[in-house]
C-alpha positions in Angstrom: 0.0 0.0 0.0 1.3 3.5 -0.9 -0.4 6.5 0.7 1.2 9.8 1.4 -0.9 10.3 4.5 0.0 9.2 8.0 -2.3 7.5 10.4 -2.5 7.5 14.2 -4.2 4.7 16.1 -5.2 5.6 19.7 -5.7 2.7 22.2 -7.1 3.5 25.6 -5.9 1.0 28.2 -7.0 0.2 31.7 -5.9 -3.2 33.2 -5.7 -4.9 29.8 -2.6 -7.1 30.3 -4.3 -10.0 28.7 -5.1 -8.1 25.5 -2.7 -5.2 24.9 0.2 -7.1 23.3 -2.2 -8.9 20.9 -3.8 -5.5 20.1 -0.5 -3.9 19.3 0.9 -6.8 17.2 -2.4 -7.1 15.2 -2.6 -3.4 14.6 1.0 -3.2 13.5 0.5 -6.0 11.0 -2.7 -4.3 9.6 -0.9 -0.9 9.3 2.2 -2.3 7.5 3.0 -0.1 4.6 1.5 3.0 6.2 3.4 5.9 7.9 1.8 5.3 11.2 2.1 5.6 15.0 0.2 3.9 17.8 -0.6 5.9 21.0 -1.5 3.8 24.0 -3.0 5.8 26.9 -2.5 4.0 30.1 -5.3 5.1 32.4 -3.5 4.4 35.7 -3.6 0.6 35.2 -2.9 -1.6 38.2 -1.7 -4.7 36.3 1.2 -5.5 34.0 -0.3 -3.8 30.9 2.1 -0.7 31.1 5.1 -3.0 31.5 4.1 -4.9 28.4 3.7 -1.7 26.3 7.0 -0.4 27.5 8.7 -3.5 26.3 7.1 -3.3 22.9 7.9 0.4 22.6 11.6 -0.4 23.0 11.3 -2.7 20.0 9.1 -0.4 17.9 9.6 3.4 18.0 6.2 3.8 16.4 4.5 2.7 19.6 4.2 5.4 22.4 2.6 5.2 25.8 1.2 8.1 27.7 0.4 7.5 31.4 -2.3 9.1 33.5 -1.4 9.5 37.2 -5.1 8.9 38.1 -7.9 7.1 36.3 -9.7 9.5 34.0 -12.0 7.0 32.3 -12.6 6.6 28.6 -13.3 10.3 27.8 -10.2 11.5 29.5 -8.1 8.8 27.9 -9.3 9.5 24.4 -8.8 13.2 24.8 -5.2 12.6 25.9 -4.7 10.2 23.0 -6.2 12.5 20.4 -4.1 15.4 21.5 -0.9 13.3 21.2 -1.8 11.7 17.8 0.4 13.0 14.9 -1.3 11.5 11.9 -3.3 13.1 9.1 -5.9 10.4 9.8 -6.8 9.4 13.4 -8.6 6.3 14.6 -9.2 4.7 18.0 -9.6 1.1 19.0 -10.3 -0.6 22.3 -7.5 -2.8 23.7 -9.7 -5.9 23.4 -9.7 -5.6 19.6 -13.5 -5.6 18.9 -12.9 -5.4 15.2 -10.3 -6.7 12.7 -7.7 -3.9 12.3 -7.2 -5.1 8.7 -10.5 -3.3 8.1 -8.7 0.0 8.5 -7.6 0.3 4.8 -11.2 -0.4 3.8 -12.4 2.4 6.0 -9.8 4.7 4.5 -11.1 3.9 1.0 -14.6 4.5 2.2 -13.5 7.9 3.5 -12.0 8.8 0.1 -14.8 7.4 -2.0 -17.5 9.2 -0.1 -15.4 12.3 0.5 -16.5 12.1 4.1 -14.6 13.6 7.1 -15.4 10.7 9.4 -16.2 7.0 9.0 -18.2 5.8 12.1 -18.3 2.0 12.3 -21.2 0.0 13.5 -21.5 -3.6 14.6 -23.3 -5.7 12.0 -24.3 -8.3 14.6 -24.5 -7.6 18.3 -26.5 -10.7 19.3 -23.5 -12.3 21.0 -23.5 -9.5 23.7 -26.8 -10.6 25.2 -30.3 -9.2 25.3 -29.6 -6.6 28.0 -26.7 -4.9 26.3 -28.6 -4.9 23.0 -31.6 -3.2 24.6 -29.3 -0.6 26.3 -27.6 0.1 23.0 -30.9 0.4 21.0 -32.3 2.8 23.6 -29.1 4.9 23.7 -28.8 5.2 20.0 -32.5 6.1 19.8 -32.1 8.8 22.5 -29.1 10.4 20.7 -31.1 10.4 17.5 -34.1 12.1 19.1 -32.1 14.7 21.0 -29.8 15.7 18.1 -31.9 14.8 15.0 -29.4 12.4 13.4 -29.9 8.7 13.7 -26.8 6.6 14.3 -26.8 2.8 14.3 -24.0 2.3 16.9 -22.9 5.5 18.5 -20.6 3.9 21.1 -18.7 1.5 18.9 -14.9 2.1 19.1 -14.3 2.7 15.4 -14.2 6.4 14.5 -11.8 7.1 11.6 -11.5 10.8 11.0 -9.5 13.4 9.2 -7.1 15.6 11.2 -9.4 18.6 10.5 -12.2 17.1 12.6 -10.1 16.9 15.8 -8.6 20.4 15.1 -12.2 21.8 15.1 -14.0 19.8 17.8 -13.4 20.5 21.4 -14.2 17.4 23.5 -15.1 17.8 27.2 -16.5 14.4 28.2 -14.7 12.4 30.8 -16.7 9.2 30.4 -18.3 7.1 27.7 -20.4 9.9 26.4 -17.3 11.0 24.4 -18.3 8.9 21.3 -21.6 10.7 21.0 -20.0 14.0 21.8 -17.5 13.5 19.0 -20.0 12.5 16.4 -22.7 15.0 17.3 -20.3 18.0 17.5 -18.6 17.0 14.3 -21.9 16.7 12.5 -23.2 20.0 13.9 -20.0 21.8 12.8 -20.7 20.8 9.3 -18.4 17.7 8.9 -19.6 14.8 6.7 -20.0 11.5 8.5 -20.6 8.1 6.9 -21.3 4.8 8.6 -19.6 1.5 7.8 -20.7 -1.9 9.0 -18.0 -4.1 10.6 -17.8 -7.6 12.0 -17.8 -7.4 15.8 -15.8 -9.6 18.1 -16.8 -9.7 21.8 -14.0 -9.8 24.3 -12.7 -13.2 25.2 -10.1 -12.1 27.8 -10.1 -9.6 30.6 -13.0 -7.6 32.0 -14.8 -4.7 30.4 -14.8 -1.5 32.4 -17.3 0.2 30.0 -20.5 -1.6 31.1 -22.7 -1.4 34.1 -25.1 0.9 35.8 -22.4 3.3 37.0 -21.3 3.9 33.4 -24.9 4.5 32.3 -25.5 7.0 35.2 -22.4 8.9 34.3 -23.4 9.1 30.6 -26.8 10.5 31.6 -25.2 13.1 33.9 -22.7 14.2 31.3 -25.4 14.3 28.6 -27.5 16.7 30.7 -24.5 18.8 31.4 -23.1 18.9 27.9 -26.3 19.0 26.0 -26.3 22.7 25.1 -22.6 22.5 24.0 -23.3 19.4 21.9 -26.4 21.0 20.3 -24.5 24.2 19.4 -20.8 23.5 19.5 -18.2 26.2 18.8 -15.3 25.5 16.5 -11.9 25.7 18.1 -10.5 29.2 17.8 -6.9 27.9 17.8 -5.4 24.5 17.2 -3.0 22.9 19.6 0.3 21.7 18.1 0.1 18.2 16.7 1.4 15.6 19.1 0.9 17.7 22.2 0.2 15.7 25.4 -1.6 17.8 28.0 -2.0 16.6 31.6 -0.1 13.4 31.1 3.5 12.4 30.6 4.7 10.3 27.7 6.7 7.2 28.6 9.4 5.7 26.5 11.9 3.0 27.5 
């Protein structure tokens, strides 16, 4: 593959020692031929995940790790990772590899063919997650569609491929799992074009998800109430931070 653009993959990580090495190896294989970097945001993990990433980073300079001194949840991790990303295109992926990273080139082609600014992936089949999570997802997607007037099939799926211009324009404030909806809604309301792309979904087989449960739902609702006016009428960033900046966290390299 020959493409003059660079691509950054952001991986938020909290206690993912059973998954992160596999995620990095699989992503690196899928991105072979690209000018790429992988940014792992360690959200104050308590297991061996950071040690594993440090070891891999010594072997591959395209892998970087940024460490939070306290747990800042998904929103805080993604905001840190997006700020540190250097690529012309930016994507994020959960550490448990919920989709095949080899789909990334297909998503880039879809971005170019449709001339969109963002490709938002959705899970083609979610039945393996169970009835409860399927109902939660259906209700949440419906709520976001009603509140913001734009239906989305899978707003919280961790596949958002976007051009650099989107992150330069959108100011993200969410600390929790609302960040997916905040990103998509603000981008749409700022005039960016978004296309949706169906992907095969792979439920996690190792480790424990920290993005499910009543506490996560409660935080989403609280943040949605707080950020609703800003999401409905977002302001474009007046100035762009330098590419690759890392606020409120220190990069680690071994």
